[in-house]
SESE-319937 format. One line per 2 residues: number of its first residue (from 1); their letters; for each residue x, y, z of N, C-alpha, C. Coordinates in steps of 0.001 Angstrom, whole numbers, plus 500000, padded with zeros to 6 digits. Example, Ala and Ser with C-alpha at 12.3 -4.5 7.8 and 13.67 -1.06 7.14 Angstrom:
2
1	as	513190,494310,507800,512300,495500,507800,513200,496700,507800  512850,497750,507080,513670,498940,507140,512900,500030,507870
This chain:
183
1	mi	367308,308065,087726,367060,306681,088526,367034,306759,089985  366069,306166,090669,365783,306377,092079,366380,305472,092600
3	fk	367625,305782,093902,368232,304787,094579,367935,304401,095725  366666,304589,095859,365783,304358,097344,365956,302771,097525
5	ek	365973,302200,098968,365752,300795,099222,364635,300976,099543  364086,299431,099360,362817,299186,099969,362678,298074,101375
7	sv	362379,298533,102299,362312,297747,103385,361676,296594,103027  362371,295461,103828,361489,294143,103852,360952,293664,105058
9	ss	362003,293827,105942,361992,293505,107290,363224,294300,108298  362680,294244,109646,363394,294672,110734,363711,294000,111870
11	ry	364431,293979,112431,364798,293192,113829,365641,293749,114800  365321,294209,115786,366465,294738,116774,367453,293830,117381
13	if	368774,294001,117231,369716,293191,118022,369743,293629,119450  369775,294862,119746,370230,295372,120847,369299,296705,121042
15	kg	369052,297048,122247,368042,298024,122908,368901,298867,124103  369557,299700,123944,370126,300391,125252,369830,301613,125481
17	ki	370375,302409,126554,370021,303562,127125,370772,304500,126091  371730,304209,125336,372114,305419,124539,371699,305290,122705
19	in	371673,304058,122721,371668,303506,121375,370717,302145,121112  370131,301960,120244,369506,300542,119670,370238,300345,118444
21	lr	370195,299091,118154,370846,298567,116963,369954,297549,116529  369742,297884,115091,368933,296875,114442,369435,296493,112972
23	qd	368506,295412,112848,369139,294901,111125,368331,295091,110408  368307,295520,109065,367026,295738,107971,367449,294973,107063
25	nv	366726,294027,106445,366407,293490,105513,365954,294277,104366  366687,294504,103154,366089,295294,102281,365895,294878,100745
27	ll	365691,295779,099708,365487,295301,098487,366482,296312,097897  367773,296237,097156,368333,297233,096571,367489,297693,095405
29	pd	367745,298921,094739,367115,299622,093625,367205,298583,092416  367917,297683,092161,367838,296747,091344,367492,295417,091399
31	gr	366569,295225,092713,365746,294131,093172,366466,293281,093977  367829,293274,094338,368507,292357,094856,368557,292272,096256
33	pa	368360,291399,097091,368289,291776,098698,369703,292038,099222  369474,292662,100408,370554,293199,101239,370697,293414,102789
35	er	371405,293270,103704,371077,293397,105100,371801,294784,105110  371174,295421,106276,371674,296724,106884,371741,296840,108356
37	ev	372811,297244,108839,372873,297358,110259,372747,298897,110724  371651,299237,111284,371699,300623,111624,371430,301003,113128
39	ve	372311,302013,113570,372278,302400,115039,371333,303593,114940  370452,303181,115914,369687,304459,116013,370192,305064,117455
41	hp	369916,306545,117344,370198,307447,118427,369450,308578,118367  369314,309060,119642,368240,310475,119722,368614,311533,118987
43	gg	369737,311659,118951,370459,313010,118415,370935,314005,119693  371734,314884,119336,372273,315735,120414,372391,317113,119633
45	va	372925,318142,120656,373075,319359,120326,374453,319872,120785  375105,320901,120005,376234,321127,120227,376177,322771,120203
47	vv	376869,323459,121368,376867,324929,121238,378157,325735,120973  378086,326594,120434,379057,327374,120091,378941,328679,120870
49	aa	379491,328815,121997,379294,329853,122877,380323,331028,122841  379750,332105,122512,381010,333285,122245,380628,334194,122847
51	td	381919,334621,123457,381848,336016,124261,381814,337044,123254  381591,338165,124278,381474,339513,123583,383120,339887,122841
53	en	384229,339304,123269,385525,339383,122901,385633,338206,121695  384911,337698,121527,385275,336600,120169,385909,335362,120521
55	ei	385594,335002,121988,386416,333918,122661,385053,332892,122708  385520,331445,122215,384593,330582,122392,384968,329652,123502
57	im	383854,329141,124378,383893,328504,125269,383909,326989,125016  385039,326463,125534,385485,324945,125141,385456,324128,126252
59	vs	385419,322783,126180,385458,321707,126948,386475,320722,126451  387281,320336,127410,388266,318764,127271,387745,317641,128228
61	qy	387345,316786,127573,386900,315770,128058,387593,314191,127471  387524,313422,128013,388090,312169,127766,386928,311349,127304
63	rr	387239,310878,126083,386254,309976,125198,386562,308598,125048  385776,307757,125759,385993,306302,126327,386109,305294,124378
65	pi	385173,305837,123728,385502,305036,122348,386685,305216,121456  387434,306386,121653,388756,306692,121105,389573,306637,122163
67	dd	389355,306512,123372,390802,306653,124155,391457,307735,124420  390759,308866,124086,391592,309983,124272,390881,311163,124734
69	il	391337,312178,124871,390806,313416,125359,390426,314453,124024  389319,315015,124137,388906,315819,122768,388944,317214,123278
71	ye	389009,318136,122606,389015,319423,122779,387522,319927,122042  386531,320328,122588,385130,320448,121774,384351,321614,122502
73	ip	383217,321862,121647,382551,322778,122087,381486,322037,122875  380638,322711,124094,379785,321951,124759,378807,321205,124182
75	ag	378496,320180,124497,377460,319202,123489,376774,318038,124497  375725,317578,123958,375006,316775,124761,374247,315788,124078
77	kl	373708,314644,124531,372688,313771,123677,371272,314206,124235  370356,314333,123041,369143,314391,123373,368311,313241,124327
79	dw	367441,313633,125070,366484,312332,125559,365741,312239,124630  365224,311007,124440,364201,310648,123128,363103,311441,123245
81	ge	362882,312360,122174,361823,312958,122160,361888,314666,122729  362980,314918,123178,363166,315986,123795,363516,317176,122812
83	dh	363167,318255,122989,363226,319258,122133,364711,319949,122285  365368,320107,120894,366880,320434,121020,367041,321528,121322
85	fd	366374,322722,121429,366621,323944,121826,366795,323896,123537  365911,323335,124016,365712,323097,125596,367216,322130,126007
87	ca	367425,321058,125202,368530,320502,125605,369898,321541,125381  369993,322271,124367,370894,323176,124339,371047,324060,125328
89	vr	370288,324772,125959,370232,325416,127085,370877,324691,128168  369946,323434,128515,370902,322524,129518,371964,322242,129404
91	el	372426,321676,128104,373853,321379,128267,374854,322433,128196  374725,323690,127687,375653,324935,128020,375832,325144,129384
93	ee	374515,325044,130268,374598,325585,131669,375610,324327,132339  374862,322810,132368,375584,321796,132749,377063,321794,132779
95	et	377723,321678,131138,378873,321632,131056,379784,322816,131465  379381,323723,131120,380411,325211,131537,379874,326268,132608
97	gy	378688,326209,132983,377919,326993,134026,377753,328402,133466  377696,328550,131893,377087,329736,131371,375747,329529,130956
99	ga	375074,330999,131167,373777,330914,130407,374041,331810,129191  372855,331873,128534,373188,333031,127382,371609,333598,127014
101	dn	371937,335023,126741,370803,335542,126374,370108,335270,125192  371026,334824,124342,370569,334486,122906,371198,333370,122355
103	fl	370088,332647,121736,370361,331075,121162,369994,331440,119620  370931,330962,118645,370659,331436,117268,370836,329878,116693
105	yl	369779,329152,116329,369871,327788,115635,370567,327795,114147  371668,327156,114036,372494,327077,112847,372226,325968,111909
107	gg	371525,325148,112269,371142,324125,111599,371249,322578,112136  371237,321371,111573,371625,320064,112080,372318,319511,110893
109	fy	373292,318325,111281,373820,317462,110681,373969,316033,111005  373998,315139,109739,374151,313717,110514,375661,313426,110593
111	tt	375932,312864,111856,377326,312400,112003,377980,311631,111198  377380,310348,111108,377674,309248,110281,376614,308477,109686
113	pg	376057,308832,108656,374888,308488,107885,374984,307204,107322  376380,306613,107104,376237,305527,106753,375512,304206,107208
115	fc	375925,304496,108947,375081,303554,109464,374562,303999,111026  374472,305274,110922,373563,305638,112154,372708,307007,111686
117	ne	371494,307202,112274,370582,308179,112188,371021,309426,113156  372181,309406,114032,372185,310594,114704,372020,312078,113947
119	ii	371502,312782,114276,371646,314110,114016,372072,315064,115287  372896,316136,114926,373512,316988,115967,373128,318238,115440
121	hi	372246,319050,116272,371879,320493,116101,372704,321404,116604  373020,322435,115978,374176,323221,116405,373547,324826,116788
123	yl	373761,325310,117921,373370,326648,118251,374468,327504,118540  374245,328804,118177,375502,329725,118515,374786,330717,119750
125	as	375559,330594,120783,375042,331397,122124,375492,332449,122116  374917,333429,122561,375784,334956,122993,374953,335687,124163
127	gl	375394,336667,124459,375114,337595,125858,375401,336454,126973  376429,336070,127182,376609,335084,128038,376851,335656,129385
129	kk	376287,334718,130438,376145,335244,131942,377183,333930,132673  378121,334033,133136,378672,332762,134070,377970,332584,135129
131	ge	377879,331151,135386,377199,330760,136691,378106,329455,137023  377544,328771,138005,378121,327445,138459,377635,326214,137310
133	sh	378828,325685,136877,378498,324258,135953,378190,323071,137039  377469,322175,136616,376982,321100,137233,376879,320025,136044
135	pd	378078,319579,135729,377979,318133,134883,377423,317258,135553  377122,316072,134440,376554,314847,134994,377411,313914,135785
137	ed	377243,313138,136739,378071,312734,138001,378986,311681,137216  379029,311361,135966,380043,310469,135207,380931,311558,134405
139	ef	380400,313023,134127,381363,313673,133299,382251,314464,133790  383494,314401,133419,384778,315255,134046,385058,315944,133093
141	le	384925,317274,133061,385055,318310,131916,386335,319480,132524  387046,320172,131500,387902,321226,131788,387163,322272,130758
143	vs	386945,323430,131541,386305,324698,130562,387254,325521,130315  387426,325880,129326,388439,326968,128908,387751,327909,127885
145	ke	388593,329184,127688,387960,329998,126494,389198,330210,125477  388941,330181,124300,389910,330495,123296,389465,331594,122017
147	py	390176,332231,121664,389776,333275,120411,389253,332360,119140  388435,332846,118625,387753,331989,117396,388902,331821,116480
149	dt	389350,332681,115963,390908,332476,115091,391473,331606,115342  392163,331456,116624,393055,330701,117138,392159,328960,116920
151	lv	390954,328685,117262,390481,327610,117189,390125,327331,115488  389892,328212,114609,389908,327772,113212,391496,327272,112935
153	ek	392367,327727,113406,393963,327212,113208,393865,326041,113584  393337,325510,114700,393480,324258,115435,392687,323330,114466
155	il	391785,323568,113956,391132,322695,112824,391650,322730,111790  392366,323534,111220,393401,323458,109545,394312,322759,110078
157	tg	395141,322662,111505,395976,321778,111618,395715,320392,112219  394635,320128,112361,394361,318926,112886,394390,318710,114445
159	ki	394547,319642,115279,394461,319662,116723,393161,319449,117075  392195,319948,116473,390740,319573,116768,390168,318799,115846
161	rd	389872,317757,116247,389207,316564,115048,388048,316065,115737  386923,316771,116593,385860,316271,117137,384796,316866,115671
163	sk	384154,316085,114931,383173,316712,113797,382160,317704,114443  381602,317678,115266,380631,318493,115794,381174,320121,116283
165	tv	382297,319808,116698,383020,321302,117047,383694,321855,115950  384139,320972,114714,384789,321579,113656,383585,322161,112731
167	mg	382436,321457,112579,381067,321989,111928,380726,323070,112751  380527,323129,113891,380144,324247,114691,380888,325561,114668
169	il	382027,325554,114983,382859,326638,114837,382824,327178,113436  383225,326395,112546,383096,326739,110803,381931,327331,110514
171	va	380606,327068,110901,379547,327325,110356,379204,328760,111126  379401,328862,112523,379227,329897,113561,380027,330921,112941
173	gh	381302,330787,112575,381835,331993,112018,381730,332967,111110  380424,332406,110464,379649,333366,109227,378671,334219,109988
175	ki	378323,333792,111361,377569,334620,112276,378304,335379,113351  379377,335250,113638,380356,335773,114632,380602,337229,114260
177	kr	380340,338358,114936,381081,339542,114611,382417,339518,114954  383304,339807,114042,384722,339891,114211,385296,340926,113699
179	pg	386603,341408,114235,387158,342718,113578,387755,342346,112364  387580,343038,111503,387912,342994,110119,386911,342266,109094
181	kn	385837,341845,109626,384826,340984,108804,383484,341917,108757  383206,342100,107764,381760,342719,107289,380521,342154,107935
183	n	379948,342591,109004,378884,342042,109396,377399,342642,109182
């Protein structure tokens, strides 16, 4: 059985700097009509920046939608049409001050496909070189480093709850050279 919906019409409810919201009228696979609200987002990148000592560069920042401070890997929004590799290089430097000799693409994932088309591309950065950070004028970040295994423990105990960070750290763990792991 094919479960795809057929588009009938679309209209924009809101167009903003970060997201657009549209309402789609569709036909369900059984022919009944339905409405869908879709958030359009240009996507983003997240970078697992690993030191030679298997420490991961992290940032803490306040997130208004949840009214809390999250502990995250460096990340940022793509500009519409921007190459995700270029964004990864830029965001790592802007948020942390680090540059990297190597970037390995780990893949992309959909954050909330039930209502949004946002995809986040994840990179593993190595060969880090410290420089000066220069976050956006409305970004207030604290940069730190933690051992990879400590971060996994924080994920498993619910202390890290940001989905891109959870995904990035766990996926990167298969690529990071760690003591006791066959690489």
